[in-house]
C-alpha positions in Angstrom: 24.6 13.9 23.6 25.9 17.4 23.1 29.5 16.2 22.8 28.4 13.5 20.4 26.5 16.1 18.3 29.6 18.4 18.1 31.8 15.4 17.1 29.4 14.3 14.4 28.9 17.9 13.1 32.7 18.2 12.8 32.8 14.9 11.0 29.9 15.9 8.8 31.6 19.1 7.7 34.7 17.0 6.7 32.4 14.6 4.7 30.8 17.6 2.9 34.2 19.0 2.0 35.2 15.6 0.7 32.0 15.3 -1.3 32.7 18.7 -2.8 36.2 17.6 -3.8 34.7 14.6 -5.6 32.2 16.8 -7.3 29.2 15.4 -5.5 28.1 18.2 -3.2 25.6 20.5 -4.8 23.9 17.9 -6.9 23.8 14.8 -4.8 23.4 14.0 -1.0 21.1 11.0 1.5 17.7 10.3 3.0 19.3 7.5 4.9 16.3 5.3 5.4 15.2 5.5 1.7 17.0 2.5 0.3 15.8 -0.9 -1.0 18.3 -2.6 1.3 19.5 -6.2 1.1 18.8 -9.0 3.6 22.1 -10.6 3.0 24.7 -10.7 5.8 28.2 -11.6 4.7 30.4 -13.1 7.4 33.6 -11.0 7.9 32.0 -7.9 6.4 33.3 -4.5 7.6 32.5 -1.4 5.5 32.1 2.3 5.6 29.5 4.0 3.4 28.8 7.6 2.4 25.4 8.6 0.9 24.3 11.9 -0.6 20.9 13.1 -1.7 19.9 16.3 -3.4 16.3 17.4 -2.7 15.2 20.2 -5.0 13.2 23.0 -3.4 9.4 22.9 -3.8 7.0 25.8 -3.0 8.4 27.6 0.0 10.9 24.8 0.9 14.5 25.5 -0.1 16.8 23.0 -1.8 18.2 20.5 0.7 21.5 18.5 0.6 21.7 15.6 3.0 24.8 13.6 4.0 24.9 10.2 5.7 27.9 8.2 7.0 27.7 4.7 8.4 29.9 1.9 9.6 28.8 -1.7 9.7 30.3 -5.0 10.8 29.1 -8.6 10.6 29.0 -10.5 13.9 28.8 -13.8 12.1 27.0 -15.2 9.0 23.6 -14.3 10.4 23.9 -11.1 12.4 25.3 -7.6 11.5 25.3 -4.3 13.3 25.5 -0.7 11.9 25.8 2.8 13.3 24.6 5.8 11.2 24.9 9.6 11.4 22.9 11.8 9.0 22.9 15.6 8.6 22.0 18.4 6.3 23.5 21.5 4.9 21.4 24.4 6.1 20.8 27.9 4.5 23.4 29.5 6.8 26.0 27.2 5.2 26.5 25.2 8.4 26.1 21.4 8.8 23.2 20.3 11.0 22.9 16.9 12.6 19.5 15.2 11.9 19.8 11.9 13.7 22.0 9.0 14.9 20.7 5.5 14.3 21.7 2.0 15.4 20.7 -1.1 13.4 20.8 -4.9 14.0 20.2 -7.3 11.1 19.2 -10.9 11.6 19.3 -13.0 8.4 17.1 -16.0 9.2 16.8 -17.4 5.7 19.7 -18.0 3.3 19.2 -18.8 -0.4 21.9 -21.4 -0.2 19.5 -23.6 1.9 16.1 -21.8 1.4 14.1 -20.5 -1.6 15.2 -16.9 -1.0 17.1 -14.6 1.4 15.1 -13.1 4.2 16.0 -10.9 7.3 14.6 -8.7 10.0 16.3 -5.4 10.7 15.8 -3.7 14.1 16.3 0.1 14.3 16.6 2.7 17.0 16.9 6.3 15.9 17.7 9.3 18.2 16.6 12.5 16.4 18.4 15.8 17.1 16.5 19.1 17.8 13.3 19.9 16.0 13.7 17.2 13.2 10.8 15.2 14.6 10.4 12.3 17.0 12.9 9.6 17.8 11.7 6.1 16.8 12.2 2.4 17.0 11.3 0.0 14.1 11.2 -3.5 12.9 11.7 -4.1 9.1 11.4 -7.3 7.0 13.5 -7.5 3.8 13.5 -10.3 1.2 15.6 -11.0 -1.9 15.3 -13.6 -4.7 17.8 -14.2 -7.6 17.1 -15.8 -11.0 20.3 -15.8 -13.1 21.0 -12.1 -13.9 17.7 -11.0 -12.4 17.1 -10.0 -8.8 13.9 -8.9 -6.9 13.7 -7.3 -3.5 10.6 -6.6 -1.4 10.5 -4.9 2.0 8.0 -4.0 4.7 8.9 -1.3 7.2 7.2 -0.4 10.5 8.1 2.0 13.2 6.7 3.8 16.2 7.7 7.2 17.7 9.2 7.6 21.2 10.0 10.6 23.3 8.4 14.0 23.8 7.5 14.6 20.2 6.0 11.2 19.5 2.9 10.7 17.3 0.3 8.0 17.7 0.1 5.0 15.4 2.4 2.7 13.5 4.2 4.2 10.4 3.9 1.8 7.5 6.2 1.7 4.4 6.9 -0.8 1.6 9.8 -0.8 -0.9 10.4 -2.9 -4.0 13.2 -3.3 -6.5 13.8 -5.1 -9.8 17.5 -5.6 -10.9 19.3 -6.9 -14.0 23.1 -7.6 -13.9 24.8 -6.8 -17.2 27.5 -9.2 -18.2 30.8 -7.8 -16.9 29.0 -4.6 -16.1 26.8 -2.7 -13.6 23.4 -3.8 -12.3 20.5 -1.8 -13.6 17.5 -1.2 -11.3 14.0 0.1 -11.0 13.0 0.9 -7.5 9.7 1.8 -5.8 9.3 3.5 -2.4 5.9 3.8 -0.7 5.2 5.7 2.6 1.5 5.1 3.6 1.5 7.1 6.7 0.3 6.2 10.2 -2.3 3.5 11.0 -4.8 6.0 12.4 -4.7 8.3 9.3 -3.5 6.5 6.2 -5.3 8.8 3.8 -5.7 8.4 0.0 -3.0 7.5 -2.5 -2.3 11.2 -3.2 -2.1 11.9 0.6 0.7 9.3 0.8 4.3 9.4 -0.7 4.9 7.1 -3.6 8.1 7.3 -5.7 9.6 5.3 -8.5 12.8 5.6 -10.4 15.9 4.0 -12.1 19.2 3.3 -10.5 22.6 1.9 -11.4 24.8 -0.2 -9.1 28.4 -1.0 -9.9 32.0 -1.1 -8.7 35.1 1.1 -9.2 38.2 -0.7 -8.0 37.6 -1.6 -4.3 34.6 0.7 -4.0 31.0 0.1 -4.9 28.5 2.8 -5.9 24.8 3.4 -6.5 23.3 6.4 -8.2 19.7 7.0 -9.2 16.7 9.3 -9.4 13.3 8.9 -7.7 10.3 10.6 -9.2 7.1 11.3 -7.2 3.9 9.8 -8.6 1.6 11.0 -5.9 0.8 14.5 -4.6 2.2 13.7 -1.2 5.7 12.8 -2.7 8.5 15.1 -3.6 8.8 15.8 -7.4 12.2 14.1 -7.6 15.3 13.2 -5.6 18.8 12.6 -6.8 20.8 10.1 -4.8 24.4 8.9 -4.7 26.1 6.2 -2.6 29.8 5.1 -2.2 30.8 2.0 -0.1 34.3 0.9 0.8 34.9 -2.5 2.4 38.0 -3.4 4.4 
């Protein structure tokens, strides 16, 4: 694990430098799990993705810049695996690994033969250092298209494992509404809800609820997503700025 950590830290530093060269670092970097992700598996898909999220400081918490890199590959038209590494820039100026995660998606409904697309995603996350407990999760994601309109709805569940584990099932939901402009990008409004653990869900303001616009589009052979999430509960951050680049091959 130590050797893997050193390798990913070195890779992360290179990612951060590349982001700076593109003008991304300092205003945009990724909370990897916080996406309204698609259930669709495309046979033959192989792609690399970089995400960046800027988290403004609040109270005694400093600004944070997070970087995520992942590689994914379809096994066939129903199954796809993905490996993820996410880290953060820390106050000392160094890059710190947060976690490594493996994912397996099974698309069991296809809109070509069913009313909508639907899939389960199985996750296993190994957390580095004091960034919390490792976890395993099962998530259900759905997508329905009507002409230029698209809707997504997700339910996410996970449990902690390891020495720092906490009791209970962590519950989340995510929703997205999308409109595809003719010969242009796709406009979105996305909602992310983190309700907490089953033994202590709390009130609306104890939980994290965020909503915000996003734009999805393509530049040559690359696709991008950029957007802002605004907190609408006391337990959420005031706002996050996010950016994503994907390159298929």
